[in-house]
Wavefront OBJ file of the C-alpha trace (Angstrom):
o trace
v 0.955 -3.084 10.122
v -2.557 -4.421 10.875
v -2.242 -8.099 12.222
v -5.971 -8.766 12.903
v -7.015 -10.804 9.877
v -10.606 -10.653 10.685
v -10.473 -6.788 10.512
v -8.504 -6.870 7.421
v -10.962 -9.265 5.708
v -13.663 -6.667 6.233
v -11.467 -3.791 5.168
v -12.664 -2.051 2.050
v -9.752 0.082 0.647
v -10.706 3.020 -1.359
v -8.378 4.692 -3.871
v -8.671 7.253 -6.492
v -5.880 9.352 -7.385
v -5.873 11.037 -10.694
v -4.261 13.543 -12.733
v -6.040 15.183 -15.772
v -3.846 15.779 -18.596
v -4.066 18.297 -21.511
v -6.733 20.360 -23.109
v -10.160 21.536 -22.488
v -13.484 20.552 -23.778
v -15.389 22.238 -26.605
v -18.198 24.497 -25.903
v -21.468 22.795 -25.204
v -24.722 23.625 -27.327
v -27.465 25.591 -25.885
v -31.181 25.767 -26.256
v -33.571 28.799 -26.500
v -33.823 28.571 -22.660
v -30.005 28.987 -22.393
v -29.717 25.561 -20.744
v -26.487 23.816 -21.681
v -26.785 20.652 -23.482
v -23.805 18.328 -23.693
v -23.324 15.376 -26.012
v -21.335 12.872 -23.903
v -20.712 9.281 -24.465
v -18.866 6.508 -22.427
v -17.033 3.815 -24.415
v -16.369 0.680 -22.607
v -14.150 -2.409 -23.466
v -16.494 -4.807 -21.787
v -20.206 -5.180 -20.369
v -21.691 -3.016 -17.729
v -22.374 -5.962 -15.483
v -18.674 -7.363 -15.222
v -18.652 -6.584 -11.337
v -15.475 -4.689 -12.030
v -13.840 -2.032 -14.260
v -16.750 -1.551 -16.653
v -19.495 -1.863 -13.965
v -17.746 1.034 -11.868
v -17.690 3.256 -15.158
v -21.310 2.820 -15.643
v -21.978 3.738 -12.100
v -20.147 7.071 -12.863
v -22.471 7.550 -15.697
v -25.448 7.136 -13.439
v -23.874 9.409 -10.854
v -23.378 12.155 -13.427
v -26.994 11.873 -14.529
v -28.217 12.016 -10.886
v -26.022 14.710 -9.409
v -25.398 16.847 -12.363
v -28.508 16.412 -14.395
v -26.366 15.621 -17.448
v -27.289 12.903 -19.832
v -24.505 10.381 -20.856
v -24.839 7.730 -23.493
v -22.737 4.627 -23.345
v -21.560 1.898 -25.744
v -20.408 -1.334 -24.116
v -18.163 -4.247 -25.175
v -16.254 -2.162 -27.986
v -13.693 -4.369 -29.671
v -10.200 -3.033 -30.104
v -10.523 -3.425 -34.014
v -13.322 -0.969 -33.872
v -11.879 1.793 -31.603
v -10.926 4.220 -34.539
v -14.215 3.666 -36.219
v -16.248 4.450 -33.196
v -14.158 7.534 -32.242
v -14.786 8.682 -35.877
v -18.423 8.101 -35.562
v -18.862 10.191 -32.366
v -16.475 12.868 -33.973
v -18.655 13.051 -36.978
v -21.716 13.372 -34.775
v -20.073 16.377 -33.099
v -20.012 14.916 -29.523
v -18.677 17.337 -26.901
v -16.828 14.602 -24.772
v -16.027 10.981 -25.606
v -14.787 8.962 -22.537
v -12.774 5.981 -23.471
v -12.553 3.692 -20.401
v -9.110 2.074 -20.705
v -5.471 2.639 -21.595
v -5.939 0.326 -24.647
v -8.021 3.249 -26.234
v -5.139 5.697 -26.348
v -3.503 4.826 -29.671
v -6.897 5.098 -31.475
v -7.715 8.463 -29.644
v -4.579 10.173 -30.875
v -4.948 8.908 -34.362
v -8.468 10.186 -34.725
v -8.529 13.150 -32.348
v -6.795 15.624 -34.619
v -9.676 15.026 -37.249
v -12.310 16.493 -34.853
v -10.972 19.315 -32.971
v -14.335 20.207 -31.471
v -14.686 16.821 -29.709
v -12.620 16.212 -26.652
v -11.427 12.475 -26.237
v -10.827 11.556 -22.680
v -8.948 8.247 -21.989
v -9.205 6.753 -18.592
v -6.045 5.119 -17.146
v -3.737 6.908 -19.367
v -1.134 9.387 -18.292
v -0.616 10.863 -21.578
v -2.651 13.250 -23.741
v -2.200 15.059 -27.020
v -3.015 18.826 -27.165
v -5.460 20.189 -27.896
v -8.201 17.639 -27.637
v -6.934 14.316 -26.261
v -6.532 13.911 -22.658
v -5.720 11.261 -20.143
v -6.660 10.590 -16.508
v -4.075 8.548 -14.830
v -5.217 6.137 -12.239
v -2.365 5.157 -9.764
v -3.108 1.644 -9.978
v 0.198 0.541 -8.572
v -0.911 1.982 -5.120
v -3.896 -0.535 -5.097
v -1.570 -3.117 -6.315
v 0.647 -2.603 -3.183
v -2.200 -2.531 -0.873
v -3.486 -5.786 -2.400
v -0.044 -7.340 -2.036
v 0.116 -6.205 1.644
v -3.269 -7.750 2.431
v -2.408 -10.974 0.527
v 0.756 -11.506 2.275
v -1.097 -11.785 5.578
v -3.196 -14.586 4.358
v -0.857 -16.840 2.306
v 0.167 -19.875 4.350
v 2.047 -21.434 1.472
v 3.983 -18.211 0.814
v 3.115 -18.830 -2.750
v 0.687 -16.347 -4.615
v -0.289 -15.774 -8.176
v -0.758 -12.322 -9.887
v -2.514 -12.157 -13.263
v -2.510 -9.179 -15.660
v -4.335 -8.441 -18.895
v -1.396 -6.959 -21.042
v 1.955 -5.938 -19.985
v 0.860 -2.286 -20.393
v 2.906 -0.088 -17.895
v -0.089 0.494 -15.663
v -0.975 -3.142 -15.453
v 2.822 -4.263 -14.923
v 3.202 -1.740 -12.403
v 0.236 -3.039 -10.370
v 1.359 -6.671 -10.410
v 5.072 -5.327 -9.571
v 3.703 -3.453 -6.658
v 1.726 -6.458 -5.486
v 4.881 -8.444 -5.510
v 6.920 -5.724 -3.875
v 4.376 -5.406 -0.981
v 4.125 -9.140 -0.369
v 7.941 -9.618 -0.152
v 8.370 -6.512 2.010
v 5.896 -8.187 4.438
v 7.779 -11.538 4.079
v 10.732 -11.907 1.788
v 10.070 -15.655 1.582
v 6.724 -15.092 -0.286
v 6.966 -16.184 -4.161
v 4.588 -14.312 -6.525
v 4.048 -15.900 -9.987
v 3.201 -13.305 -12.545
v 1.569 -13.759 -15.795
v -0.201 -11.850 -18.692
v -3.209 -13.532 -20.441
v -3.511 -10.808 -23.375
v -7.168 -10.522 -22.702
v -9.605 -8.310 -20.822
v -12.653 -10.401 -21.155
v -11.763 -14.160 -21.404
v -13.223 -15.388 -18.093
v -12.498 -19.062 -18.807
v -8.824 -18.209 -19.478
v -8.745 -16.401 -16.250
v -9.979 -19.536 -14.507
v -7.468 -21.835 -16.231
v -4.557 -19.513 -15.543
v -5.396 -19.129 -11.852
v -5.965 -23.080 -11.604
v -2.451 -23.591 -13.106
v -1.073 -21.348 -10.465
v -2.951 -23.065 -7.662
v -1.936 -26.447 -9.000
v 1.766 -25.066 -8.675
v 1.306 -24.370 -5.069
v -0.411 -20.823 -4.868
v -2.888 -20.509 -2.274
v -3.952 -16.883 -3.129
v -4.528 -15.198 -6.383
v -4.965 -11.476 -7.576
v -5.905 -10.284 -10.953
v -5.911 -6.960 -12.772
v -7.609 -7.816 -16.096
v -11.342 -6.710 -16.103
v -13.534 -9.726 -16.637
v -10.683 -12.121 -16.558
v -10.654 -11.484 -12.840
v -13.964 -13.267 -12.443
v -12.530 -16.535 -13.735
v -9.583 -16.346 -11.255
v -12.035 -15.851 -8.465
v -14.012 -18.862 -9.725
v -10.886 -20.899 -9.814
v -9.885 -19.928 -6.294
v -13.408 -20.858 -4.920
v -13.326 -24.121 -6.572
v -9.999 -25.037 -5.132
v -10.621 -23.743 -1.563
v -7.837 -20.944 -1.796
v -8.243 -17.231 -1.453
v -8.392 -14.230 -3.669
v -8.185 -10.451 -3.470
v -10.955 -8.525 -5.359
v -9.904 -5.587 -7.465
v -11.514 -2.207 -8.732
v -14.919 -2.919 -7.355
v -16.164 -4.599 -4.188
v -15.962 -8.322 -5.177
v -16.399 -9.984 -1.815
v -20.078 -10.809 -2.533
v -18.978 -12.766 -5.667
v -17.512 -15.355 -3.258
v -17.578 -14.209 0.360
v -15.582 -17.251 1.640
v -12.981 -16.921 -0.976
v -12.428 -13.047 -1.444
v -10.729 -11.874 1.772
v -11.008 -8.186 0.695
v -11.246 -5.884 -2.189
v -9.188 -2.816 -3.260
v -11.658 -0.413 -4.868
v -11.287 2.820 -6.681
v -13.861 5.726 -6.759
v -14.386 5.432 -10.400
v -17.868 7.051 -10.215
v -16.379 10.230 -8.564
v -13.818 10.318 -11.339
v -16.468 10.854 -13.936
v -18.444 13.203 -11.941
v -15.272 15.450 -11.200
v -14.285 15.424 -14.825
v -17.625 16.312 -16.224
v -18.018 18.944 -13.611
v -14.691 20.600 -14.666
l 1 2 3 4 5 6 7 8 9 10 11 12 13 14 15 16 17 18 19 20 21 22 23 24 25 26 27 28 29 30 31 32 33 34 35 36 37 38 39 40 41 42 43 44 45 46 47 48 49 50 51 52 53 54 55 56 57 58 59 60 61 62 63 64 65 66 67 68 69 70 71 72 73 74 75 76 77 78 79 80 81 82 83 84 85 86 87 88 89 90 91 92 93 94 95 96 97 98 99 100 101 102 103 104 105 106 107 108 109 110 111 112 113 114 115 116 117 118 119 120 121 122 123 124 125 126 127 128 129 130 131 132 133 134 135 136 137 138 139 140 141 142 143 144 145 146 147 148 149 150 151 152 153 154 155 156 157 158 159 160 161 162 163 164 165 166 167 168 169 170 171 172 173 174 175 176 177 178 179 180 181 182 183 184 185 186 187 188 189 190 191 192 193 194 195 196 197 198 199 200 201 202 203 204 205 206 207 208 209 210 211 212 213 214 215 216 217 218 219 220 221 222 223 224 225 226 227 228 229 230 231 232 233 234 235 236 237 238 239 240 241 242 243 244 245 246 247 248 249 250 251 252 253 254 255 256 257 258 259 260 261 262 263 264 265 266 267 268 269 270 271 272 273 274 275 276
Protein backbone atom coordinates (compact mmCIF):
# COMPACT_ATOMS: atom_id res chain seq x y z
CA UNK A 1 0.00 0.00 0.00
CA UNK A 2 1.24 3.51 -0.77
CA UNK A 3 2.58 5.37 2.26
CA UNK A 4 3.65 8.62 0.61
CA UNK A 5 0.83 10.98 1.54
CA UNK A 6 2.04 13.73 -0.77
CA UNK A 7 1.80 11.36 -3.69
CA UNK A 8 -1.58 10.05 -2.63
CA UNK A 9 -2.86 13.59 -2.21
CA UNK A 10 -2.18 14.23 -5.89
CA UNK A 11 -3.55 10.91 -7.05
CA UNK A 12 -6.58 10.98 -9.32
CA UNK A 13 -8.22 7.59 -9.23
CA UNK A 14 -10.25 6.90 -12.34
CA UNK A 15 -12.95 4.23 -12.38
CA UNK A 16 -15.64 3.27 -14.76
CA UNK A 17 -16.88 -0.22 -14.85
CA UNK A 18 -20.23 -0.69 -16.27
CA UNK A 19 -22.52 -3.38 -17.50
CA UNK A 20 -25.26 -2.58 -19.95
CA UNK A 21 -28.41 -4.53 -19.28
CA UNK A 22 -31.27 -5.53 -21.54
CA UNK A 23 -32.70 -4.50 -24.85
CA UNK A 24 -31.67 -2.49 -27.85
CA UNK A 25 -32.60 0.96 -29.06
CA UNK A 26 -35.20 1.73 -31.68
CA UNK A 27 -34.26 2.42 -35.28
CA UNK A 28 -33.26 6.05 -35.86
CA UNK A 29 -34.98 8.29 -38.35
CA UNK A 30 -33.24 9.18 -41.60
CA UNK A 31 -33.19 12.17 -43.90
CA UNK A 32 -33.24 12.24 -47.67
CA UNK A 33 -29.43 12.19 -47.55
CA UNK A 34 -29.57 8.91 -45.63
CA UNK A 35 -27.91 10.50 -42.63
CA UNK A 36 -29.19 8.98 -39.41
CA UNK A 37 -30.80 11.44 -37.05
CA UNK A 38 -31.27 10.42 -33.44
CA UNK A 39 -33.55 12.04 -30.93
CA UNK A 40 -31.74 11.69 -27.60
CA UNK A 41 -32.27 13.47 -24.30
CA UNK A 42 -30.42 13.37 -20.99
CA UNK A 43 -32.50 13.77 -17.81
CA UNK A 44 -30.59 15.04 -14.78
CA UNK A 45 -31.72 15.11 -11.14
CA UNK A 46 -29.62 18.21 -10.46
CA UNK A 47 -27.91 21.15 -12.20
CA UNK A 48 -25.10 20.76 -14.70
CA UNK A 49 -22.84 22.98 -12.60
CA UNK A 50 -22.90 20.82 -9.45
CA UNK A 51 -19.20 19.91 -9.84
CA UNK A 52 -20.11 16.26 -9.47
CA UNK A 53 -22.63 13.68 -10.67
CA UNK A 54 -24.64 15.91 -12.99
CA UNK A 55 -21.69 17.91 -14.27
CA UNK A 56 -19.92 14.75 -15.44
CA UNK A 57 -23.05 13.62 -17.29
CA UNK A 58 -23.21 16.96 -19.08
CA UNK A 59 -19.57 16.47 -20.07
CA UNK A 60 -20.70 13.16 -21.56
CA UNK A 61 -23.32 14.96 -23.64
CA UNK A 62 -20.66 17.34 -24.92
CA UNK A 63 -18.34 14.43 -25.76
CA UNK A 64 -21.06 12.67 -27.75
CA UNK A 65 -21.72 15.83 -29.75
CA UNK A 66 -18.00 16.47 -30.34
CA UNK A 67 -16.80 12.96 -31.17
CA UNK A 68 -19.90 11.36 -32.67
CA UNK A 69 -21.56 14.43 -34.19
CA UNK A 70 -24.84 13.45 -32.57
CA UNK A 71 -26.94 16.12 -30.95
CA UNK A 72 -28.23 15.45 -27.45
CA UNK A 73 -30.72 17.53 -25.51
CA UNK A 74 -30.79 17.74 -21.74
CA UNK A 75 -33.19 18.64 -18.96
CA UNK A 76 -31.67 19.46 -15.59
CA UNK A 77 -33.00 19.43 -12.03
CA UNK A 78 -35.88 17.05 -12.79
CA UNK A 79 -37.84 16.47 -9.58
CA UNK A 80 -38.79 12.96 -8.53
CA UNK A 81 -42.50 13.84 -8.53
CA UNK A 82 -42.16 14.66 -12.24
CA UNK A 83 -40.22 11.60 -13.39
CA UNK A 84 -43.14 9.71 -14.91
CA UNK A 85 -44.58 12.81 -16.58
CA UNK A 86 -41.21 13.68 -18.14
CA UNK A 87 -40.67 10.12 -19.40
CA UNK A 88 -44.18 10.17 -20.86
CA UNK A 89 -43.52 13.48 -22.61
CA UNK A 90 -40.44 12.16 -24.40
CA UNK A 91 -42.18 8.90 -25.21
CA UNK A 92 -45.02 10.84 -26.83
CA UNK A 93 -42.46 12.82 -28.81
CA UNK A 94 -41.02 9.51 -30.08
CA UNK A 95 -37.48 10.01 -28.84
CA UNK A 96 -35.09 7.19 -29.69
CA UNK A 97 -33.15 7.23 -26.43
CA UNK A 98 -33.86 8.76 -23.03
CA UNK A 99 -30.95 8.74 -20.58
CA UNK A 100 -32.00 9.05 -16.94
CA UNK A 101 -28.97 9.87 -14.83
CA UNK A 102 -29.53 8.14 -11.51
CA UNK A 103 -30.88 5.00 -9.88
CA UNK A 104 -33.81 7.05 -8.52
CA UNK A 105 -35.31 7.11 -12.05
CA UNK A 106 -35.71 3.34 -12.32
CA UNK A 107 -39.21 2.87 -10.91
CA UNK A 108 -40.60 5.58 -13.17
CA UNK A 109 -38.83 4.09 -16.20
CA UNK A 110 -40.35 0.64 -15.77
CA UNK A 111 -43.77 2.19 -15.15
CA UNK A 112 -43.73 4.28 -18.32
CA UNK A 113 -41.50 2.20 -20.59
CA UNK A 114 -44.09 -0.40 -21.70
CA UNK A 115 -46.30 2.40 -23.06
CA UNK A 116 -43.61 3.53 -25.53
CA UNK A 117 -41.93 0.48 -27.06
CA UNK A 118 -40.16 2.56 -29.72
CA UNK A 119 -38.29 4.63 -27.11
CA UNK A 120 -35.40 3.14 -25.17
CA UNK A 121 -35.09 4.31 -21.56
CA UNK A 122 -31.58 3.93 -20.15
CA UNK A 123 -31.14 4.39 -16.40
CA UNK A 124 -27.62 5.17 -15.25
CA UNK A 125 -26.46 3.53 -12.01
CA UNK A 126 -29.07 0.80 -12.14
CA UNK A 127 -28.16 -2.83 -12.50
CA UNK A 128 -31.68 -3.78 -13.50
CA UNK A 129 -33.59 -3.50 -16.74
CA UNK A 130 -36.93 -4.51 -18.16
CA UNK A 131 -37.15 -5.97 -21.65
CA UNK A 132 -37.54 -4.85 -24.28
CA UNK A 133 -36.87 -1.13 -23.83
CA UNK A 134 -35.69 -0.27 -20.30
CA UNK A 135 -32.01 -0.74 -19.67
CA UNK A 136 -29.60 -0.15 -16.83
CA UNK A 137 -25.95 0.76 -16.71
CA UNK A 138 -24.50 -0.39 -13.42
CA UNK A 139 -21.61 1.65 -12.06
CA UNK A 140 -19.64 -0.31 -9.47
CA UNK A 141 -19.53 2.56 -7.02
CA UNK A 142 -18.47 0.37 -4.13
CA UNK A 143 -15.08 0.07 -5.82
CA UNK A 144 -14.75 3.84 -5.66
CA UNK A 145 -15.93 3.80 -2.06
CA UNK A 146 -13.25 1.27 -1.20
CA UNK A 147 -10.52 3.38 -2.77
CA UNK A 148 -11.84 6.48 -0.99
CA UNK A 149 -11.75 4.62 2.32
CA UNK A 150 -8.18 3.47 1.72
CA UNK A 151 -7.06 7.01 0.96
CA UNK A 152 -8.94 8.49 3.90
CA UNK A 153 -7.48 5.99 6.34
CA UNK A 154 -3.99 7.29 5.59
CA UNK A 155 -4.95 10.81 6.61
CA UNK A 156 -7.13 10.49 9.68
CA UNK A 157 -5.24 11.27 12.84
CA UNK A 158 -8.26 11.01 15.11
CA UNK A 159 -9.15 7.59 13.68
CA UNK A 160 -12.67 8.95 13.34
CA UNK A 161 -14.34 9.69 9.99
CA UNK A 162 -17.79 10.48 8.66
CA UNK A 163 -19.46 9.06 5.54
CA UNK A 164 -22.63 10.66 4.17
CA UNK A 165 -25.02 9.05 1.69
CA UNK A 166 -28.08 10.38 -0.09
CA UNK A 167 -30.60 7.55 0.29
CA UNK A 168 -29.97 3.99 1.49
CA UNK A 169 -30.27 2.58 -2.04
CA UNK A 170 -28.12 -0.54 -2.44
CA UNK A 171 -25.59 1.26 -4.65
CA UNK A 172 -25.17 4.11 -2.15
CA UNK A 173 -25.17 1.88 0.94
CA UNK A 174 -22.63 -0.36 -0.77
CA UNK A 175 -20.36 2.63 -1.41
CA UNK A 176 -20.43 3.72 2.24
CA UNK A 177 -19.97 0.16 3.48
CA UNK A 178 -16.96 -0.26 1.20
CA UNK A 179 -15.51 3.03 2.47
CA UNK A 180 -15.78 1.73 6.03
CA UNK A 181 -14.41 -1.72 5.17
CA UNK A 182 -11.34 -0.27 3.45
CA UNK A 183 -10.61 2.15 6.28
CA UNK A 184 -10.87 -0.58 8.90
CA UNK A 185 -8.75 -2.94 6.88
CA UNK A 186 -6.02 -0.30 6.91
CA UNK A 187 -6.51 0.26 10.65
CA UNK A 188 -9.16 -1.70 12.59
CA UNK A 189 -9.22 1.06 15.21
CA UNK A 190 -10.74 3.58 12.77
CA UNK A 191 -14.36 4.49 13.47
CA UNK A 192 -16.62 5.44 10.56
CA UNK A 193 -19.98 7.10 11.26
CA UNK A 194 -22.41 6.59 8.36
CA UNK A 195 -25.63 8.50 7.83
CA UNK A 196 -28.19 9.14 5.07
CA UNK A 197 -29.70 12.58 4.48
CA UNK A 198 -32.53 11.57 2.10
CA UNK A 199 -31.56 14.26 -0.37
CA UNK A 200 -29.47 14.69 -3.49
CA UNK A 201 -29.41 18.48 -3.63
CA UNK A 202 -29.60 19.99 -0.12
CA UNK A 203 -26.15 21.57 0.22
CA UNK A 204 -26.96 23.14 3.58
CA UNK A 205 -28.05 19.78 4.96
CA UNK A 206 -24.78 18.30 3.78
CA UNK A 207 -22.90 21.02 5.62
CA UNK A 208 -24.91 20.58 8.80
CA UNK A 209 -24.51 16.80 8.74
CA UNK A 210 -20.76 17.01 8.23
CA UNK A 211 -20.44 19.65 10.97
CA UNK A 212 -22.23 17.33 13.40
CA UNK A 213 -19.80 14.54 12.52
CA UNK A 214 -16.84 16.86 12.99
CA UNK A 215 -18.17 18.03 16.33
CA UNK A 216 -18.29 14.36 17.34
CA UNK A 217 -14.61 13.94 16.56
CA UNK A 218 -14.38 13.14 12.83
CA UNK A 219 -11.37 14.69 11.14
CA UNK A 220 -12.27 13.55 7.61
CA UNK A 221 -15.56 13.36 5.70
CA UNK A 222 -16.70 11.57 2.57
CA UNK A 223 -20.00 12.01 0.75
CA UNK A 224 -21.90 10.13 -1.95
CA UNK A 225 -24.95 12.33 -2.43
CA UNK A 226 -24.50 14.58 -5.48
CA UNK A 227 -24.79 18.29 -4.51
CA UNK A 228 -24.99 17.42 -0.82
CA UNK A 229 -21.28 16.66 -1.05
CA UNK A 230 -20.49 20.30 -1.74
CA UNK A 231 -21.89 21.15 1.69
CA UNK A 232 -19.78 18.48 3.36
CA UNK A 233 -16.62 19.89 1.75
CA UNK A 234 -17.61 23.39 2.88
CA UNK A 235 -18.03 22.10 6.44
CA UNK A 236 -14.66 20.36 6.37
CA UNK A 237 -12.97 23.50 5.09
CA UNK A 238 -14.56 25.68 7.78
CA UNK A 239 -13.34 23.37 10.55
CA UNK A 240 -9.89 22.66 9.16
CA UNK A 241 -10.42 18.95 8.60
CA UNK A 242 -10.05 16.87 5.44
CA UNK A 243 -12.41 15.51 2.79
CA UNK A 244 -12.25 13.07 -0.10
CA UNK A 245 -13.87 14.26 -3.34
CA UNK A 246 -16.17 11.95 -5.26
CA UNK A 247 -17.40 11.35 -8.83
CA UNK A 248 -15.53 14.31 -10.37
CA UNK A 249 -12.23 16.06 -9.54
CA UNK A 250 -13.25 18.18 -6.55
CA UNK A 251 -9.79 19.11 -5.32
CA UNK A 252 -10.06 22.59 -6.78
CA UNK A 253 -13.20 23.32 -4.72
CA UNK A 254 -11.03 23.44 -1.59
CA UNK A 255 -7.41 22.52 -2.41
CA UNK A 256 -6.23 22.54 1.19
CA UNK A 257 -9.19 20.43 2.32
CA UNK A 258 -9.81 17.81 -0.37
CA UNK A 259 -6.90 15.38 -0.18
CA UNK A 260 -7.85 13.56 -3.37
CA UNK A 261 -10.84 12.69 -5.55
CA UNK A 262 -12.14 9.35 -6.72
CA UNK A 263 -13.53 9.94 -10.18
CA UNK A 264 -15.47 7.99 -12.79
CA UNK A 265 -15.20 8.26 -16.56
CA UNK A 266 -18.86 9.20 -16.90
CA UNK A 267 -18.35 11.07 -20.22
CA UNK A 268 -16.87 7.88 -21.71
CA UNK A 269 -19.88 5.94 -20.47
CA UNK A 270 -22.25 8.10 -22.51
CA UNK A 271 -20.10 8.00 -25.61
CA UNK A 272 -19.76 4.22 -25.46
CA UNK A 273 -23.51 3.74 -24.96
CA UNK A 274 -24.51 6.00 -27.85
CA UNK A 275 -21.96 4.32 -30.12
CA UNK A 276 -23.59 0.96 -29.42
